[in-house]
C-alpha positions in Angstrom: -2.1 5.2 12.7 -5.0 6.0 10.3 -3.3 9.2 9.3 0.0 7.3 8.5 -2.0 4.8 6.5 -3.7 7.5 4.5 -0.4 9.3 3.9 1.2 6.0 2.6 -1.8 5.5 0.3 -1.4 9.0 -1.0 2.3 8.4 -1.7 1.5 5.2 -3.5 -1.1 6.9 -5.6 1.4 9.6 -6.6 4.1 7.0 -7.4 1.7 5.1 -9.7 0.6 8.3 -11.5 4.3 9.3 -12.1 5.1 5.8 -13.4 2.1 5.9 -15.8 2.8 9.5 -16.8 6.5 8.9 -17.4 7.8 9.3 -20.9 11.1 9.3 -22.9 11.6 12.1 -25.4 12.3 10.5 -28.7 13.9 11.9 -31.9 13.2 9.4 -34.7 15.3 9.5 -37.8 14.3 7.7 -41.1 17.1 5.3 -42.2 19.0 6.6 -45.3 18.1 3.6 -47.3 14.3 4.3 -46.9 14.6 7.9 -48.1 13.1 8.4 -51.6 12.6 12.2 -51.6 14.9 15.2 -51.5 15.5 16.9 -49.3 15.4 14.2 -46.7 12.5 14.6 -44.2 13.4 16.1 -40.8 13.4 13.7 -37.7 10.2 13.1 -35.9 10.0 14.3 -32.2 7.6 12.6 -29.9 7.2 11.3 -26.3 7.4 7.5 -25.8 5.5 6.4 -22.8 7.7 4.5 -20.4 5.2 1.7 -20.0 4.4 1.7 -23.7 6.0 -0.1 -26.7 7.7 1.2 -29.8 5.4 -0.5 -32.3 2.5 1.5 -30.9 4.1 4.7 -32.1 4.4 3.5 -35.8 1.1 5.1 -37.0 2.2 8.6 -36.1 5.8 8.0 -37.2 4.7 6.6 -40.5 2.4 9.5 -41.2 5.3 11.9 -40.6 7.6 10.2 -43.1 4.9 9.1 -45.6 6.0 11.4 -48.4 9.6 10.0 -48.3 8.9 6.3 -48.0 9.4 3.8 -50.8 6.3 2.0 -52.2 5.2 -1.3 -50.7 4.7 -2.6 -47.2 7.2 -4.2 -44.8 7.5 -4.7 -41.0 8.7 -1.6 -39.3 11.6 -1.8 -36.8 13.8 0.5 -34.7 17.5 0.7 -34.1 19.8 2.4 -31.6 23.5 2.7 -32.4 23.3 -0.4 -34.7 21.3 -2.5 -32.3 17.8 -3.6 -33.4 15.4 -2.9 -30.6 13.2 -5.6 -29.1 9.7 -4.5 -29.7 8.2 -6.4 -26.7 10.4 -4.7 -24.1 8.8 -1.5 -22.7 10.3 1.8 -24.0 11.4 2.9 -20.5 13.2 -0.4 -19.9 15.0 -0.1 -23.3 16.1 3.4 -22.4 17.3 2.6 -18.9 19.2 -0.5 -20.2 20.8 1.0 -23.4 21.5 4.6 -22.4 24.1 4.5 -19.6 24.1 8.3 -19.9 20.4 9.2 -20.4 20.2 10.7 -23.9 17.5 13.3 -24.2 16.1 13.2 -26.8 16.8 9.6 -27.4 17.9 9.3 -31.0 16.5 6.3 -32.8 16.5 5.2 -36.4 13.3 3.7 -37.9 13.4 1.2 -40.8 10.6 0.4 -43.1 12.5 -2.3 -44.9 14.9 -5.2 -44.2 13.4 -6.6 -40.9 16.2 -8.4 -39.0 14.2 -11.7 -38.5 17.4 -13.4 -37.4 17.6 -11.1 -34.4 14.0 -10.0 -33.7 10.9 -12.2 -33.3 8.1 -11.5 -35.8 5.9 -8.5 -35.0 2.6 -7.9 -36.7 2.0 -4.5 -35.2 -0.3 -3.8 -32.3 -1.8 -7.3 -32.3 1.6 -8.8 -31.5 2.3 -6.3 -28.8 -1.1 -7.0 -27.2 -0.5 -10.7 -27.3 2.9 -10.3 -25.7 1.4 -8.0 -22.9 -1.4 -10.4 -22.1 1.0 -13.4 -22.0 3.2 -11.5 -19.6 0.2 -10.7 -17.5 -0.8 -14.4 -17.4 2.7 -15.3 -16.4 2.7 -12.8 -13.6 -0.7 -13.9 -12.4 0.6 -17.5 -12.3 3.5 -16.4 -10.2 1.4 -14.5 -7.8 -1.6 -16.8 -7.4 -0.5 -20.2 -8.5 -2.5 -20.1 -11.8 -3.7 -17.7 -14.4 -7.5 -18.3 -14.2 -8.4 -14.7 -13.5 -6.8 -13.6 -16.8 -8.0 -16.6 -18.8 -11.5 -16.0 -17.6 -11.6 -12.3 -18.5 -14.3 -11.3 -20.9 -13.3 -10.1 -24.3 -14.7 -6.6 -23.5 -12.5 -6.5 -20.3 -9.4 -7.6 -22.2 -10.0 -4.8 -24.8 -10.7 -2.2 -22.1 -7.5 -3.3 -20.1 -5.3 -3.1 -23.2 -6.8 0.3 -24.3 -6.1 1.7 -20.8 -2.4 0.7 -21.2 -2.0 2.1 -24.7 -3.7 5.4 -23.7 -2.0 5.7 -20.3 -5.4 5.7 -18.5 -4.5 4.6 -15.0 -8.0 5.0 -13.6 -9.5 2.8 -16.4 -6.7 0.3 -15.8 -7.6 0.1 -12.1 -11.2 -0.5 -12.8 -10.4 -3.7 -14.7 -7.2 -4.8 -13.0 -8.7 -4.9 -9.5 -10.9 -7.8 -10.6 -7.8 -9.9 -11.1 -7.1 -9.7 -7.3 -3.3 -9.5 -7.8 -2.2 -7.0 -5.1 -1.0 -5.2 -3.4 2.0 -7.4 -2.4 2.3 -7.9 1.3 4.4 -10.2 3.5 1.4 -12.1 4.7 -1.3 -10.6 2.4 -1.8 -13.7 0.2 -2.0 -16.3 3.0 -5.6 -17.5 3.6 -7.3 -19.7 6.0 -9.0 -22.9 5.0 -12.4 -21.4 5.6 -11.6 -18.5 3.3 -10.5 -20.9 0.6 -13.8 -22.8 0.8 -15.7 -19.6 0.1 -13.6 -18.9 -3.0 -15.5 -19.5 -6.2 -13.9 -21.5 -9.1 -13.8 -18.4 -11.2 -11.5 -16.6 -8.8 -7.7 -16.9 -8.7 -6.6 -19.6 -6.3 -4.8 -18.6 -3.1 -1.2 -19.6 -2.9 -2.4 -21.6 0.2 -1.8 -21.5 3.9 1.7 -20.8 4.8 2.8 -20.1 1.2 4.7 -16.8 0.8 3.8 -13.8 -1.4 5.6 -14.1 -4.7 6.6 -11.0 -6.7 7.2 -11.3 -10.5 10.6 -9.7 -11.3 12.3 -9.4 -14.7 16.0 -8.5 -14.8 18.0 -7.1 -17.7 21.7 -7.5 -16.8 24.2 -5.6 -18.9 28.0 -5.8 -18.7 30.3 -2.8 -18.9 34.0 -2.4 -18.9 35.8 -3.4 -15.7 38.0 -0.3 -15.6 35.1 2.1 -16.3 35.3 5.2 -14.0 32.1 6.9 -15.2 29.1 4.9 -16.1 28.2 7.5 -18.8 31.3 6.4 -20.7 30.1 2.8 -21.1 30.5 1.2 -24.5 27.1 0.8 -26.4 25.4 -2.6 -26.4 26.5 -4.1 -29.7 24.3 -7.2 -29.6 21.7 -8.9 -27.3 24.0 -11.7 -26.4 25.8 -9.3 -24.0 22.5 -8.8 -22.1 21.1 -11.4 -19.7 17.3 -11.4 -19.7 16.2 -13.2 -16.5 12.7 -13.9 -15.0 12.8 -14.7 -11.3 10.0 -14.4 -8.7 10.9 -13.2 -5.3 9.3 -15.1 -2.4 8.5 -13.1 0.7 8.0 -14.9 4.0 7.0 -13.1 7.2 9.8 -13.4 9.7 9.6 -12.4 13.4 11.8 -9.5 14.4 12.3 -8.3 10.8 11.0 -4.8 10.0 11.1 -5.2 6.2 13.1 -6.6 3.3 15.4 -4.1 1.6 15.9 -3.8 -2.1 19.5 -4.7 -1.6 18.7 -8.0 0.2 16.1 -8.9 -2.5 18.7 -8.3 -5.2 21.3 -10.4 -3.4 18.8 -13.2 -3.0 17.6 -13.1 -6.6 20.9 -12.5 -8.4 23.6 -14.0 -6.1 25.8 -14.6 -9.2 26.1 -10.8 -9.7 25.5 -9.3 -6.2 27.6 -11.5 -4.0 31.4 -11.5 -4.2 31.6 -14.6 -2.0 31.0 -17.7 -4.2 29.9 -19.8 -1.2 27.5 -17.1 -0.1 26.2 -16.8 -3.6 25.5 -20.5 -3.7 23.7 -20.4 -0.3 21.6 -17.4 -1.4 20.7 -19.0 -4.7 19.4 -22.1 -2.9 17.6 -20.3 -0.2 14.5 -19.6 -2.3 13.4 -16.7 -4.5 16.2 -17.3 -7.0 14.7 -19.9 -9.4 13.9 -19.1 -13.0 10.3 -18.9 -13.9 9.2 -21.9 -15.9 5.5 -21.2 -16.6 4.6 -22.9 -19.8 2.5 -19.9 -20.9 5.6 -17.8 -21.3 6.0 -16.4 -24.8 9.0 -17.4 -26.9 10.6 -14.0 -26.7 10.2 -13.9 -22.9 11.9 -17.3 -22.5 15.4 -16.1 -23.5 18.0 -17.6 -21.3 20.5 -15.6 -19.3 23.7 -15.1 -21.3 26.1 -17.8 -20.4 29.1 -15.7 -21.5 28.0 -12.8 -19.3 27.5 -15.1 -16.3 31.0 -16.5 -16.8 32.5 -13.1 -17.1 30.7 -11.7 -14.0 31.7 -14.3 -11.5 33.6 -11.6 -9.7 31.7 -8.7 -11.1 30.9 -5.5 -9.3 27.5 -4.0 -9.6 27.8 -0.5 -11.1 24.2 0.7 -11.4 20.7 -0.4 -10.7 17.7 1.3 -12.4 14.0 0.9 -11.9 11.7 3.2 -13.9 14.7 5.4 -14.7 15.5 5.9 -11.0 18.7 4.9 -9.2 17.3 3.6 -6.0 18.8 3.4 -2.5 19.5 -0.2 -1.7 17.9 0.3 1.8 14.5 1.1 0.4 11.8 -1.5 1.2 11.5 -4.0 -1.6 7.8 -4.3 -1.3 7.3 -0.5 -1.8 9.3 -0.8 -5.0 7.3 -3.8 -6.2 4.0 -2.2 -5.4 4.7 1.2 -6.7 7.2 0.9 -9.6 5.9 -2.2 -11.4 4.6 -2.1 -15.0 1.0 -2.7 -16.0 1.6 -6.5 -16.6 2.6 -6.7 -12.8 6.2 -7.3 -13.5 8.9 -5.3 -11.7 11.5 -4.5 -14.4 15.1 -4.0 -13.1 18.1 -2.9 -15.2 21.5 -3.9 -13.7 24.9 -2.7 -15.0 27.8 -4.9 -13.9 31.5 -4.6 -14.6 32.8 -7.5 -16.5 36.3 -8.9 -16.4 37.8 -9.7 -19.8 38.6 -13.4 -20.1 
């Protein structure tokens, strides 16, 4: 038994290091309107960390194009096939969601003028990204523990160290700080405490979900529609606007049940997204009301994270067929244990990001 436990721990450690070491090869082109020198500068090749964010790459990108840029200062933004990219979504998630056929390198266009404020929320560089990350961490902590005290009570030095570990891909440094938040690992009965344990808990520690309350896993979905008659997912039409993507936050509640070995990823998805994963409307309604399918409503959520699911996509996918599910760039088997996925493939803000492609029927 001890050997099996050690082997499982080793696999988890390896999975975490692969997630943190994962990167998307990028080829960044300067938009034609921003070119002020001839010949135009060559594209910039770099690796975008999967758990990182596009604005964090701006200093090295700007340095590469500096001799060709127009004078003045403006907010930098990125585009893929005409779609402005949301700066607060991790690079790996953007790639999994927008590239049905993984494009390597991923060809992006960078703009140094004309920020599309009607589409993208304001971004003031790294400070905005850090704020968004910390807000997501607070939200995830609230889901897991019932409040966000552990994050709110972090010292300024710990907040800086935690953020720097994320920006530098330093998993060991991240663990040194994040373990103090007492947020994991997720277990079926791992967060249930006795009354005596609760009395011993200091006011500065995160509250327990309480006796009998299930473990709750923060999950963030990105649901994209593709053509109903699509034979190969690689031939999917590009995402033309963000209205065609549903952005959904839903925690998954796990209750220990006698006689059940584990919860599969497939069961978790059916419970969390019955409107997309169940072809039986009555079954979908039952799954949706059975728990684990409610939208997160924590008041600390940032404005960009509060985007509602696209009503048009929900309507179009009442009889949709799931074509593809990606987590950290991997197409997972639906029989894999959901808790393994949540513990080992989550992002540093403790959210499990899942990209879902569904076929949509034209109305």
